C-alpha positions as CSV (number, residue, x, y, z in Angstrom):
1,M,35.3,4.5,12.9
2,N,34.1,3.5,16.4
3,V,30.9,5.3,17.1
4,D,29.4,5.6,20.6
5,V,25.6,5.1,20.0
6,T,24.6,5.8,23.6
7,T,23.6,9.2,25.0
8,T,22.8,10.5,28.5
9,S,20.8,13.4,27.3
10,V,19.3,13.9,23.8
11,D,19.6,17.2,22.0
12,Q,16.5,17.2,19.9
13,A,18.2,19.3,17.2
14,V,20.7,16.5,16.6
15,R,19.8,13.7,14.3
16,R,22.1,10.8,13.5
17,A,22.3,8.2,10.7
18,A,25.0,5.8,9.6
19,V,25.9,3.1,7.1
20,L,26.5,-0.4,8.6
21,G,28.3,-3.4,7.2
22,S,31.5,-5.4,7.1
23,P,33.9,-4.3,5.7
24,I,32.7,-0.7,5.8
25,Q,35.9,1.4,5.6
26,H,35.6,2.3,1.9
27,S,31.9,3.1,1.9
28,L,30.9,6.3,-0.1
29,S,27.6,6.6,1.7
30,P,28.9,9.3,4.2
31,V,29.9,11.4,1.2
32,L,26.5,11.2,-0.3
33,H,24.5,11.7,2.8
34,G,26.8,14.4,4.1
35,A,26.4,16.4,0.8
36,A,22.6,16.0,1.1
37,Y,22.6,17.4,4.7
38,R,24.6,20.4,3.6
39,A,22.5,21.1,0.6
40,L,19.3,20.8,2.7
41,D,20.7,23.0,5.5
42,L,20.2,20.2,8.0
43,H,22.9,21.5,10.4
44,G,22.2,19.1,13.2
45,W,22.4,16.0,11.1
46,H,25.4,13.7,11.3
47,Y,26.2,10.5,9.2
48,D,28.8,8.0,10.2
49,K,30.0,4.5,9.2
50,I,30.0,1.7,11.7
51,E,31.6,-1.8,11.3
52,C,28.9,-4.3,12.1
53,D,28.4,-8.0,11.4
54,E,25.2,-10.0,11.4
55,P,25.4,-11.2,15.1
56,G,26.1,-7.6,16.2
57,L,23.2,-5.9,14.4
58,P,20.3,-6.6,16.9
59,R,22.3,-5.4,19.9
60,L,23.5,-2.3,18.0
61,V,20.0,-1.3,16.9
62,D,18.6,-1.8,20.4
63,S,21.3,0.5,21.8
64,M,20.4,3.4,19.5
65,G,18.5,6.3,21.1
66,P,15.8,8.7,19.9
67,E,18.4,10.9,18.1
68,W,18.8,8.1,15.4
69,A,16.9,8.7,12.2
70,G,18.0,5.8,10.0
71,L,20.6,3.3,8.9
72,S,22.0,2.3,5.5
73,L,22.7,-1.4,5.4
74,T,25.3,-3.0,3.1
75,M,26.7,-6.6,3.0
76,P,26.2,-8.8,5.0
77,L,23.3,-7.2,6.7
78,K,20.6,-6.9,3.9
79,R,18.7,-10.0,5.0
80,V,19.2,-10.0,8.7
81,V,17.9,-6.5,9.1
82,M,14.5,-7.7,8.1
83,T,14.4,-9.9,11.2
84,V,15.5,-6.9,13.4
85,A,12.9,-4.4,12.1
86,D,9.5,-3.9,13.7
87,E,8.0,-3.5,10.2
88,V,9.1,-4.5,6.7
89,S,8.0,-2.7,3.5
90,P,6.1,-4.7,0.9
91,L,8.9,-4.2,-1.6
92,A,11.7,-5.3,0.8
93,E,9.5,-8.3,1.7
94,A,9.0,-9.2,-1.9
95,V,12.7,-8.8,-2.8
96,G,13.9,-10.6,0.3
97,A,16.4,-7.9,1.2
98,A,16.5,-4.4,2.7
99,N,19.2,-1.8,2.6
100,T,17.5,0.8,4.8
101,L,16.3,0.9,8.3
102,V,14.2,4.0,9.3
103,F,13.5,4.9,12.9
104,S,10.0,6.3,13.5
105,P,9.8,9.5,15.7
106,G,7.3,7.7,17.9
107,G,9.4,4.6,18.2
108,G,9.7,1.5,16.1
109,T,11.7,0.7,12.9
110,R,10.8,-0.1,9.3
111,A,13.1,-1.9,6.9
112,D,12.9,-0.8,3.3
113,N,14.7,-1.3,0.0
114,T,16.0,1.6,-2.1
115,D,18.3,-0.6,-4.3
116,V,15.4,-1.1,-6.7
117,A,14.7,2.6,-6.9
118,G,18.4,3.2,-7.5
119,M,18.5,0.9,-10.5
120,V,15.2,2.2,-12.0
121,S,16.2,5.8,-11.6
122,A,19.7,5.2,-13.1
123,L,18.3,3.4,-16.1
124,R,15.6,6.0,-16.7
125,E,18.1,8.8,-16.5
126,A,20.1,7.0,-19.2
127,G,17.0,7.1,-21.4
128,L,15.4,3.7,-20.9
129,T,11.7,4.1,-21.5
130,R,10.5,0.5,-22.2
131,V,11.9,-3.0,-22.0
132,E,10.8,-5.8,-24.3
133,Q,13.5,-8.3,-23.4
134,S,16.0,-8.1,-20.5
135,V,18.9,-10.3,-19.3
136,I,20.1,-10.4,-15.7
137,L,23.5,-11.9,-14.9
138,G,23.9,-13.5,-11.5
139,A,21.8,-15.0,-8.7
140,G,22.7,-13.1,-5.6
141,G,20.9,-10.4,-3.5
142,T,21.6,-7.7,-6.1
143,A,20.0,-9.9,-8.8
144,Q,16.9,-10.1,-6.6
145,S,16.7,-6.3,-6.6
146,A,17.3,-6.3,-10.4
147,L,14.3,-8.6,-10.8
148,A,12.1,-6.0,-9.0
149,A,13.6,-3.2,-11.1
150,V,12.9,-5.0,-14.3
151,R,9.3,-5.5,-13.2
152,E,8.9,-1.8,-12.4
153,L,10.1,-1.1,-15.9
154,G,7.2,-3.2,-17.2
155,H,8.9,-6.5,-18.0
156,Q,7.8,-9.7,-16.4
157,S,9.9,-12.5,-18.1
158,P,13.6,-11.7,-18.0
159,I,16.3,-14.2,-18.9
160,I,18.6,-14.9,-15.9
161,L,22.0,-16.4,-16.5
162,V,23.8,-18.0,-13.6
163,R,26.7,-20.3,-12.9
164,N,25.0,-22.8,-10.6
165,L,21.3,-23.5,-10.7
166,A,21.6,-25.1,-7.3
167,R,22.1,-21.5,-5.9
168,T,19.0,-19.9,-7.3
169,S,16.4,-20.9,-4.7
170,E,16.2,-17.4,-3.2
171,L,16.1,-15.8,-6.6
172,R,13.2,-18.1,-7.6
173,E,11.3,-17.3,-4.4
174,T,11.7,-13.5,-5.1
175,A,10.4,-14.0,-8.7
176,E,7.4,-15.9,-7.3
177,R,6.6,-13.2,-4.7
178,L,6.9,-10.6,-7.5
179,G,4.6,-12.5,-9.8
180,M,7.3,-12.8,-12.4
181,R,8.2,-15.6,-14.9
182,P,11.9,-15.6,-15.5
183,T,13.8,-18.1,-17.6
184,I,16.8,-19.2,-15.5
185,S,19.7,-20.9,-17.2
186,D,23.2,-22.0,-16.1
187,G,24.7,-21.0,-19.4
188,L,26.3,-17.8,-18.0
189,F,29.8,-18.4,-19.5
190,T,28.9,-21.2,-21.9
191,E,26.4,-19.5,-24.1
192,P,26.4,-16.2,-26.0
193,L,24.3,-13.4,-24.3
194,P,20.8,-13.4,-25.7
195,A,19.6,-10.4,-27.7
196,A,18.1,-7.9,-25.3
197,D,17.1,-4.3,-24.8
198,L,18.6,-4.3,-21.4
199,V,21.4,-6.3,-19.8
200,I,22.0,-6.0,-16.0
201,S,25.2,-7.5,-14.6
202,T,25.0,-8.1,-10.9
203,L,28.3,-10.0,-10.8
204,P,31.2,-8.8,-8.6
205,G,34.2,-7.0,-9.9
206,G,36.0,-9.0,-12.6
207,A,33.5,-11.8,-12.7
208,A,32.0,-10.7,-15.9
209,D,35.3,-10.3,-17.8
210,P,34.8,-13.5,-19.8
211,L,31.8,-11.9,-21.4
212,S,33.8,-9.0,-22.8
213,A,33.9,-10.7,-26.2
214,T,30.1,-10.2,-26.5
215,R,29.0,-8.9,-29.9
216,W,26.9,-6.0,-28.7
217,K,24.0,-4.4,-30.6
218,P,24.4,-0.6,-30.2
219,D,20.8,-0.2,-29.0
220,T,21.3,-2.5,-26.0
221,M,21.5,-0.7,-22.6
222,V,23.9,-2.2,-20.2
223,L,24.0,-1.7,-16.4
224,D,27.0,-3.0,-14.6
225,V,26.6,-2.7,-10.8
226,V,30.4,-2.5,-10.3
227,Y,31.7,1.0,-10.2
228,A,35.4,0.7,-9.2
229,P,37.5,0.3,-11.1
230,W,35.6,1.8,-14.0
231,P,35.0,0.9,-16.7
232,T,35.1,-2.9,-16.1
233,S,36.2,-5.0,-19.1
234,F,32.6,-6.0,-19.5
235,A,31.3,-2.4,-19.5
236,G,34.2,-1.3,-21.7
237,S,33.3,-3.8,-24.4
238,A,29.7,-2.4,-24.5
239,L,30.9,1.2,-24.5
240,A,33.2,0.4,-27.5
241,A,30.2,-1.0,-29.4
242,G,28.3,2.2,-28.9
243,C,25.9,0.9,-26.2
244,P,24.5,3.2,-23.6
245,V,26.2,2.0,-20.3
246,V,25.2,2.8,-16.7
247,S,27.6,2.2,-13.9
248,G,26.9,1.1,-10.4
249,L,28.0,4.6,-9.2
250,T,24.8,6.0,-10.6
251,V,22.8,3.3,-8.9
252,L,24.6,4.1,-5.6
253,L,23.7,7.8,-6.1
254,Y,20.0,7.2,-6.6
255,Q,19.6,4.6,-3.9
256,A,21.1,7.2,-1.5
257,V,18.8,9.9,-2.8
258,A,15.8,7.7,-1.9
259,Q,17.3,6.9,1.5
260,V,17.7,10.6,2.3
261,E,14.0,11.2,1.6
262,L,13.0,8.2,3.8
263,M,15.2,9.4,6.7
264,T,14.8,13.2,6.6
265,G,11.4,13.7,4.9
266,H,13.1,16.0,2.3
267,P,13.7,15.1,-1.4
268,G,17.3,14.1,-1.9
269,P,19.3,16.8,-3.7
270,V,20.5,14.8,-6.7
271,E,23.0,17.2,-8.2
272,A,24.6,18.2,-4.9
273,M,25.0,14.5,-4.1
274,R,26.3,13.6,-7.6
275,T,28.9,16.4,-7.5
276,A,30.2,15.2,-4.1
277,L,30.3,11.6,-5.2
278,V,32.2,12.3,-8.4
279,A,34.7,14.4,-6.5
280,A,35.2,11.6,-3.9
281,V,35.8,9.0,-6.6
282,A,38.2,11.2,-8.5
283,A,40.2,11.8,-5.3
284,R,40.4,8.1,-4.6
285,Q,41.6,7.4,-8.1
286,G,44.1,10.2,-8.0
């Protein structure tokens, strides 16, 4: 969708928000935020999706008028948005990535991270109350958010399994900023998964398939950030073993719930947003 972000006169009753990224066509964020606006009776609010790459972000943000309330950022914008924002939240600064840009009514922008809240809320909803040992798979930006989520759940020393230790510098910097002490190993596909209360896979779709032969303990909670197609082979193997499994769809829901509150000032209506999300996913699969 091509969205004209300029206005000649501002209707103060109209508020705008959007999700930005590239590619952006299949984003489910408009479904979630649109459902929230309807449930909250925010009749003047509109949420769009805008194709935007890294070089285009500063110019786009600069062109946005006072009717804009906030932006959701997906790949590849989660790091560059921190250089565009006037202010960065302590959490986003520590993680090294932001997925939300909030426009202040008086001017100025603040970058924040709700990916961490999405993971924590999804895991708590599934019944996770404490973590004695956790394992994180992957070393990308989502793994950085997973580190912060594990810390919020009370665990300081997760095991992180990666394919290439040479690509873990940003992950190590995040751990240092968070005051965490992870053990990072390049044995992702060469060693069995260590015993853990919680395993978080931040690997892209299909990448975790070689781990589908894992011998799961039924009390291990598994979070796979992939949500389409679902279940993944990795998540399916855990489900077959009786493990509680959380999909990336629930993370997507709860990170949007947190974004709605940041942008509108109202608590995100979880069940209305969940119902709309489930219906949208079913329609796509149908």
